[in-house]
Backbone as CSV, one residue per row, in Angstrom:
resi,resn,N_x,N_y,N_z,CA_x,CA_y,CA_z,C_x,C_y,C_z
1,MET,69.623,82.671,105.713,71.196,82.525,106.152,71.307,81.992,107.590
2,ALA,72.192,81.255,107.731,72.341,80.791,108.943,72.332,81.897,110.261
3,ASN,71.827,81.361,111.508,71.853,82.293,112.619,73.179,82.954,112.746
4,ILE,74.123,81.993,112.969,75.308,82.344,113.568,75.857,83.511,112.683
5,ALA,75.777,83.149,111.281,76.313,84.271,110.406,75.698,85.534,110.534
6,VAL,74.262,85.644,110.595,73.672,86.884,110.951,74.010,87.596,112.006
7,GLN,74.143,86.878,113.196,74.428,87.463,114.333,75.872,88.145,114.480
8,ARG,76.668,87.342,113.841,78.077,87.772,113.679,78.113,88.984,113.047
9,ILE,77.806,88.992,111.729,77.744,90.270,110.821,76.997,91.452,111.523
10,LYS,75.941,91.172,112.051,75.173,92.338,112.732,76.405,92.974,113.802
11,ARG,76.941,92.252,114.470,77.849,92.572,115.505,79.119,93.658,114.789
12,GLU,79.538,92.824,113.813,80.773,93.524,113.059,80.242,94.772,112.298
13,PHE,79.033,94.596,111.694,78.627,95.877,111.093,78.307,97.163,112.086
14,LYS,78.092,96.583,113.458,78.150,97.792,114.255,79.699,98.297,114.819
15,GLU,80.392,97.315,114.670,81.838,97.543,115.125,82.510,98.367,114.076
16,VAL,82.262,98.340,112.905,82.695,99.116,111.869,82.153,100.585,112.045
17,LEU,80.804,100.676,112.257,80.217,101.959,112.418,80.819,102.743,113.416
18,LYS,81.158,102.063,114.419,81.588,102.778,115.648,83.220,102.755,115.725
19,SER,83.807,102.499,114.823,85.323,102.273,114.706,85.976,103.742,114.622
20,GLU,87.074,103.778,114.814,87.777,105.147,114.651,88.148,105.417,113.167
21,GLU,88.404,104.328,112.436,88.453,104.450,111.098,87.307,105.206,110.271
22,THR,86.082,104.745,110.801,84.806,105.233,110.235,84.696,106.888,110.627
23,SER,85.074,107.037,111.795,84.900,108.465,112.311,85.804,109.202,111.464
24,LYS,87.049,108.805,110.975,87.931,109.467,110.347,87.671,109.374,108.543
25,ASN,86.544,108.764,108.374,86.279,108.556,106.840,87.252,107.808,106.238
26,GLN,87.960,106.756,106.860,88.892,105.775,106.111,88.111,104.730,105.688
27,ILE,87.189,104.178,106.346,86.356,102.826,105.945,84.975,103.363,106.142
28,LYS,84.098,102.425,105.402,82.648,102.670,105.584,82.062,101.217,105.190
29,VAL,80.727,100.953,105.742,79.996,99.749,105.122,78.657,100.080,105.349
30,ASP,77.983,99.675,104.319,76.349,99.901,104.220,75.542,98.539,104.004
31,LEU,74.268,98.541,104.295,73.674,97.335,104.064,73.081,97.357,102.550
32,VAL,73.209,96.294,101.839,72.576,96.247,100.545,71.113,95.647,100.677
33,ASP,71.164,94.488,101.508,69.784,94.106,101.655,69.553,93.961,103.350
34,GLU,68.391,93.636,103.620,68.068,93.527,105.023,68.715,92.108,105.544
35,ASN,69.075,91.411,104.786,69.405,89.957,105.426,70.727,89.850,105.954
36,PHE,71.500,91.175,105.818,72.986,90.904,105.993,73.717,90.128,105.003
37,THR,73.277,89.482,103.871,73.895,88.698,102.852,74.901,89.581,102.204
38,GLU,74.458,90.664,102.047,75.348,91.650,100.754,75.356,93.070,101.540
39,LEU,76.701,93.393,101.732,77.059,94.730,102.106,77.804,95.433,101.037
40,ARG,77.717,96.628,101.131,78.420,97.788,100.366,79.731,98.229,101.262
41,GLY,80.849,97.783,100.948,81.892,98.760,101.629,82.627,99.818,100.822
42,GLU,83.425,100.647,101.641,84.077,101.602,101.061,85.464,101.800,101.823
43,ILE,86.665,101.940,101.039,87.752,102.603,101.683,88.314,103.696,100.962
44,ALA,88.984,104.475,101.723,89.524,105.716,101.034,91.053,105.113,100.582
45,GLY,91.425,105.652,99.423,92.833,105.526,98.909,93.783,106.049,100.021
46,PRO,94.879,105.195,100.332,95.870,105.633,101.496,96.551,106.670,101.221
47,PRO,97.045,107.637,102.012,98.093,108.717,101.605,99.404,108.048,101.161
48,ASP,99.817,109.066,100.415,101.225,108.912,99.708,101.199,107.561,98.839
49,THR,100.297,107.413,98.279,99.927,106.141,97.056,99.184,106.958,96.114
50,PRO,99.158,106.433,94.739,98.684,106.934,93.741,97.203,106.877,93.881
51,TYR,96.659,106.212,94.976,95.089,106.049,95.391,94.508,107.076,96.043
52,GLU,95.481,108.046,96.715,95.102,108.756,97.695,94.100,110.047,97.042
53,GLY,93.148,110.010,97.906,92.101,111.115,97.455,90.798,110.378,96.664
54,GLY,91.078,108.856,96.573,90.078,108.256,95.807,89.023,107.607,96.950
55,ARG,88.043,107.244,96.574,87.007,106.314,97.316,86.622,105.373,96.574
56,TYR,87.091,103.854,97.196,86.849,102.734,96.417,85.695,101.998,96.978
57,GLN,84.585,101.554,96.222,83.544,100.979,96.541,83.698,99.282,96.427
58,LEU,83.265,98.520,97.501,83.412,97.317,97.314,82.222,96.545,97.528
59,GLU,82.116,95.181,96.847,80.966,94.391,96.978,81.239,93.348,97.994
60,ILE,80.537,93.197,98.987,80.950,92.133,99.958,79.713,91.141,100.188
61,LYS,79.859,89.904,99.747,78.860,88.918,99.844,79.237,87.871,101.109
62,ILE,78.318,87.936,102.106,78.574,86.962,103.277,77.941,85.623,102.890
63,PRO,78.956,84.560,103.072,78.572,83.180,102.816,77.813,82.725,104.332
64,GLU,76.752,81.720,103.968,76.018,80.982,104.970,77.153,80.358,106.073
65,THR,78.252,80.037,105.610,79.263,79.501,106.554,80.017,80.635,107.221
66,TYR,79.820,81.918,107.264,80.625,82.971,107.854,80.335,82.710,109.285
67,PRO,81.307,82.731,110.196,82.777,83.300,109.905,83.866,82.186,109.504
68,PHE,83.309,81.027,109.274,84.360,79.905,109.236,84.895,80.021,107.646
69,ASN,83.995,80.626,106.852,84.708,80.871,105.499,84.706,82.490,105.331
70,PRO,85.648,82.953,104.606,85.668,84.323,104.310,84.728,84.975,103.283
71,PRO,84.315,86.305,103.715,83.277,86.748,102.616,83.860,86.876,101.367
72,LYS,83.179,87.076,100.205,83.391,87.132,98.834,83.285,88.696,98.609
73,VAL,84.850,89.092,98.153,84.830,90.757,98.167,85.332,91.052,96.929
74,ARG,84.853,91.841,96.122,85.572,92.532,95.053,85.273,93.975,94.857
75,PHE,86.228,94.717,94.138,86.131,96.040,93.894,85.139,96.517,92.874
76,ILE,84.188,97.154,93.242,83.037,97.840,92.062,83.821,99.138,91.497
77,THR,84.484,99.817,92.074,85.292,100.961,91.574,86.427,100.276,90.777
78,LYS,86.371,100.798,89.494,87.682,100.285,88.624,88.974,100.846,89.451
79,ILE,89.934,100.153,89.319,91.267,100.436,89.882,92.494,99.568,89.107
80,TRP,93.614,100.340,89.239,94.806,99.820,88.301,95.807,99.404,89.606
81,HIS,95.891,98.094,89.829,96.448,97.570,90.938,96.986,96.142,90.620
82,PRO,98.342,95.787,90.730,98.573,94.367,90.587,97.851,93.186,91.182
83,ASN,97.285,93.400,92.298,96.606,92.370,92.939,94.971,92.420,92.811
84,ILE,94.559,93.241,91.892,93.127,93.587,91.634,92.862,93.588,90.377
85,SER,91.969,92.644,89.887,91.711,92.752,88.391,91.172,93.990,87.920
86,SER,91.669,94.746,86.831,91.286,95.809,86.071,89.918,95.717,85.587
87,VAL,89.777,94.623,85.326,88.382,94.114,84.304,87.230,93.707,85.282
88,THR,87.542,92.756,86.197,86.400,92.397,87.282,86.358,92.835,88.638
89,GLY,87.516,93.499,88.991,87.493,93.798,90.273,87.784,92.843,91.404
90,ALA,88.005,91.433,90.915,88.619,90.335,91.579,89.794,90.674,92.390
91,ILE,89.878,90.110,93.635,91.064,90.460,94.672,91.886,89.202,94.753
92,CYS,93.236,89.397,94.668,94.056,88.351,95.138,94.737,88.880,96.478
93,LEU,94.065,88.240,97.538,94.637,88.591,98.973,94.485,87.257,99.841
94,ASP,95.500,86.938,100.283,95.387,85.597,101.157,94.455,85.344,102.262
95,ILE,94.022,86.560,102.941,93.026,86.473,104.042,91.685,86.118,103.413
96,LEU,91.642,86.495,102.129,90.162,86.330,101.529,90.071,84.757,100.860
97,LYS,91.144,84.001,101.176,91.351,82.928,100.446,91.863,81.865,101.595
98,ASP,92.886,81.197,101.283,93.307,80.108,102.355,93.727,80.666,103.765
99,GLN,94.188,82.053,103.962,94.721,82.459,105.068,93.456,83.098,105.994
100,TRP,92.352,82.880,105.574,91.230,83.332,106.438,91.103,82.512,107.735
101,ALA,90.813,83.610,109.063,90.540,82.870,110.208,89.373,83.401,110.777
102,ALA,88.509,82.674,111.526,87.252,82.994,111.890,87.405,84.212,112.858
103,ALA,88.509,84.420,113.465,88.690,85.701,114.400,88.689,87.011,113.516
104,MET,88.817,86.863,112.337,88.690,88.218,111.385,87.434,88.728,111.166
105,THR,87.387,89.876,111.078,86.102,90.783,110.945,86.124,91.427,109.779
106,LEU,84.835,92.203,109.386,84.560,93.027,108.391,85.682,94.159,108.589
107,ARG,85.911,94.633,109.944,86.658,95.911,109.956,88.329,95.474,109.684
108,THR,88.590,94.297,109.798,89.891,93.725,109.305,90.111,93.489,108.068
109,VAL,89.071,93.153,107.343,88.958,92.860,105.973,89.082,94.098,105.366
110,LEU,88.302,95.354,105.699,88.332,96.650,104.955,89.793,97.172,105.346
111,LEU,90.241,97.047,106.438,91.705,97.750,106.571,92.775,96.742,106.003
112,SER,92.591,95.641,105.966,93.794,94.743,104.855,93.696,95.251,103.531
113,LEU,92.461,95.493,102.951,92.279,95.753,101.621,92.990,97.295,101.581
114,GLN,92.812,98.085,102.723,93.345,99.457,102.371,94.861,99.369,102.385
115,ALA,95.386,98.352,103.113,96.819,98.282,103.421,97.316,97.720,101.892
116,LEU,96.740,96.829,101.350,96.952,96.016,100.113,97.259,97.373,98.891
117,LEU,96.497,98.366,98.996,96.472,99.437,98.198,98.044,100.237,98.456
118,ALA,98.489,100.054,99.496,99.722,100.751,99.841,100.831,99.828,99.767
119,ALA,100.651,98.626,99.688,101.685,97.592,99.586,101.286,96.612,98.719
120,ALA,101.479,96.867,97.505,101.205,95.829,96.412,102.185,94.518,96.591
121,GLU,101.586,93.350,96.012,102.311,92.129,95.930,102.534,91.741,94.448
122,PRO,103.426,92.389,93.577,103.597,92.086,92.257,103.881,90.594,91.920
123,ASP,104.376,89.960,92.804,104.762,88.529,92.466,103.785,87.444,92.700
124,ASP,102.620,88.085,93.188,101.487,87.334,93.330,100.223,88.029,92.783
125,PRO,100.305,88.221,91.539,99.236,88.915,90.850,98.098,88.576,90.684
126,GLN,96.966,89.480,90.431,95.555,89.250,89.952,95.571,89.694,88.566
127,ASP,96.439,90.724,88.215,96.297,91.226,86.990,97.686,91.174,86.375
128,ALA,98.084,90.469,85.596,99.542,90.284,85.002,99.980,91.572,84.340
129,VAL,99.189,92.197,83.511,99.506,93.408,82.741,99.970,94.337,83.754
130,VAL,98.926,94.509,84.778,99.330,95.748,85.689,100.583,95.324,86.454
131,ALA,100.755,93.931,87.028,102.058,93.654,87.621,103.306,93.710,86.847
132,ASN,103.204,93.306,85.601,104.239,93.658,84.632,104.674,95.253,84.710
133,GLN,103.574,96.216,84.459,104.071,97.507,84.350,104.554,97.869,85.688
134,TYR,104.116,97.452,86.819,104.323,97.881,88.085,106.101,97.482,88.421
135,LYS,106.505,96.289,87.775,107.864,95.837,87.907,108.749,96.644,86.969
136,GLN,108.224,96.702,85.715,109.082,97.314,84.562,109.243,98.788,84.665
137,ASN,108.252,99.325,84.849,108.141,100.923,84.919,107.256,101.569,85.854
138,PRO,108.023,101.552,87.072,107.190,101.992,88.316,106.565,103.372,88.371
139,GLU,107.273,104.296,87.464,106.802,105.808,87.402,105.520,105.777,86.529
140,MET,105.496,104.948,85.365,104.467,104.671,84.563,103.161,104.145,85.318
141,PHE,103.590,103.161,86.050,102.483,102.385,86.756,101.753,103.573,87.861
142,LYS,102.510,104.206,88.335,102.214,105.242,89.398,101.215,106.178,88.777
143,GLN,101.698,106.788,87.633,100.856,107.887,86.678,99.571,107.165,86.361
144,THR,99.617,105.786,85.802,98.591,104.987,85.323,97.523,104.912,86.589
145,ALA,97.982,104.415,87.653,97.011,104.210,88.806,96.377,105.415,89.288
146,ARG,97.293,106.696,89.187,96.843,107.848,89.628,95.496,108.345,88.443
147,LEU,95.884,107.919,87.325,94.707,108.550,86.520,93.578,107.618,86.717
148,TRP,93.553,106.473,86.808,92.590,105.495,87.074,91.807,106.078,88.536
149,SER,92.591,106.574,89.505,91.976,106.900,90.595,91.222,108.375,90.227
150,HIS,91.655,109.017,89.490,91.070,110.373,89.139,89.750,110.013,88.488
151,VAL,89.860,109.334,87.635,88.619,108.921,86.485,87.595,108.204,87.230
152,TYR,87.892,107.131,88.161,86.968,106.295,88.606,86.768,106.477,90.126
153,ALA,87.688,107.002,90.960,87.439,107.003,92.228,87.282,108.444,92.831
154,GLY,87.414,109.502,91.991,86.954,110.957,92.407,88.467,111.565,92.945
155,ALA,89.571,111.018,92.704,90.890,111.716,93.307,91.120,112.731,92.554
156,PRO,91.877,113.732,93.131,92.047,114.962,92.490,93.178,115.065,91.466
157,VAL,94.225,114.410,91.660,95.475,114.455,90.640,95.371,113.758,89.655
158,SER,95.883,114.108,88.349,95.761,113.484,87.338,96.951,113.767,86.250
159,SER,97.190,113.030,85.118,98.217,113.521,84.323,97.549,114.252,83.095
160,PRO,97.821,115.471,82.692,97.450,116.074,81.613,97.841,115.285,80.279
161,ASP,99.073,114.788,80.173,99.424,114.141,79.127,98.618,112.776,78.720
162,TYR,98.294,112.130,79.922,97.519,110.832,79.809,96.240,111.319,79.279
163,SER,95.638,112.396,79.823,94.481,112.752,79.722,94.010,113.272,78.131
164,ARG,95.145,113.941,77.701,95.018,114.279,76.050,95.053,113.136,75.353
165,LYS,95.798,111.989,75.619,95.754,110.771,74.730,94.468,110.019,74.971
166,ILE,93.668,110.144,75.994,92.424,109.633,76.270,91.513,110.352,75.303
167,ASP,91.571,111.780,75.481,90.601,112.583,74.671,90.569,112.317,73.013
168,LYS,91.984,112.059,72.511,92.434,111.904,71.252,91.621,110.737,70.643
169,LEU,91.627,109.657,71.528,90.881,108.125,71.079,89.483,108.205,71.269
170,CYS,89.043,109.064,72.227,87.744,109.203,72.350,87.311,110.068,71.397
171,ALA,87.891,111.076,70.851,87.478,111.831,69.585,87.372,111.015,68.411
172,MET,87.962,109.873,68.320,87.783,108.984,67.222,86.606,108.135,67.398
173,GLY,85.875,108.143,68.290,84.515,107.512,68.587,84.625,106.135,69.486
174,PHE,85.785,105.992,70.165,85.922,104.868,70.884,85.382,105.163,72.301
175,GLU,84.817,104.311,73.071,84.363,104.314,74.305,85.206,104.648,75.385
176,LYS,85.084,105.603,76.365,86.011,106.128,77.186,86.790,104.960,78.148
177,ASN,85.874,104.075,78.673,86.523,102.958,79.404,87.303,101.998,78.696
178,ALA,87.030,101.762,77.436,87.764,100.972,76.583,89.142,101.622,76.132
179,VAL,89.081,103.081,75.955,90.242,103.684,75.811,91.140,103.645,76.770
180,ILE,90.711,103.896,78.123,91.640,103.902,79.164,92.204,102.612,79.563
181,ALA,91.494,101.402,79.373,91.983,100.151,79.409,92.972,99.854,78.391
182,ALA,92.853,100.106,77.277,93.681,100.120,76.113,95.060,100.838,76.467
183,LEU,94.974,102.044,76.542,96.252,102.811,76.663,96.960,102.381,78.009
184,SER,96.331,102.093,79.068,96.961,101.565,80.286,97.661,100.260,79.982
185,SER,97.073,99.332,79.334,97.958,98.016,79.105,98.832,98.089,78.017
186,LYS,98.791,99.218,77.182,99.719,99.378,76.144,100.922,100.437,76.281
187,SER,100.911,100.586,77.584,102.143,101.596,77.955,101.925,103.052,77.521
188,TRP,100.678,103.486,77.377,100.154,104.748,76.862,100.832,105.049,75.507
189,ASP,101.053,104.005,74.656,101.221,104.377,73.318,99.874,104.311,72.460
190,VAL,99.703,105.329,71.669,98.484,105.633,71.179,98.248,104.684,70.044
191,GLU,99.264,104.462,69.357,99.259,103.860,68.070,99.023,102.051,68.450
192,THR,99.537,101.470,69.228,99.320,100.399,69.777,97.984,100.132,70.368
193,ALA,97.579,101.082,71.030,96.287,100.968,71.894,95.113,101.160,70.731
194,THR,95.231,101.931,70.035,94.384,102.079,68.685,94.287,100.768,68.108
195,GLU,95.310,100.025,67.702,95.294,98.590,67.133,94.501,97.794,67.955
196,LEU,94.772,97.804,69.515,93.850,96.879,70.224,92.497,97.160,70.160
197,LEU,92.036,98.359,70.126,90.528,98.888,70.114,90.021,98.351,68.763
198,LEU,90.856,98.693,67.830,90.299,98.369,66.263,89.986,96.884,66.344
199,SER,90.904,95.846,67.021,90.812,94.454,66.818,89.689,94.056,67.838
200,ASN,89.136,94.631,68.881,88.008,94.131,69.480,86.816,94.456,68.968
């Protein structure tokens, strides 16, 4: 990896470790390899959102051209959000694409992702199914996002009604992650979710 990228990432890594947000357990970053080419980020779900209480793991890959090109970031923790793929964890955020500036840092990336969780952009979606639910049925979106936060990110609150539907389909022999994805995308209708699971 280019020397400028390594020096810069080392400095930014220390900046995150010393930041006020890290001391408050809001953001975190760890090394995956000793070359500083891959990092593991973590953000806390923001308060007053369906993600509150959850911890979200991020894969951060640093290109050789950093800081002139953005890091490649995706969610490892599954999440239900219009701007994040519920399947791959890919993120639709302008600063990770064409709005990146060399002055931005790891800390600003982590804080921007945390802000994205609190303020979705459904008109520029990464996941059309989630964005559609967000716009058509905001209450169902919140309940679904909260359930995903509970199941995948360790958040405490969940919907007993949704949990019963998951248990019902799991009892039929379907795999839990597939059941959650099917119910979420089919507006928690057991019948159409079952049809989707059987067709796969």
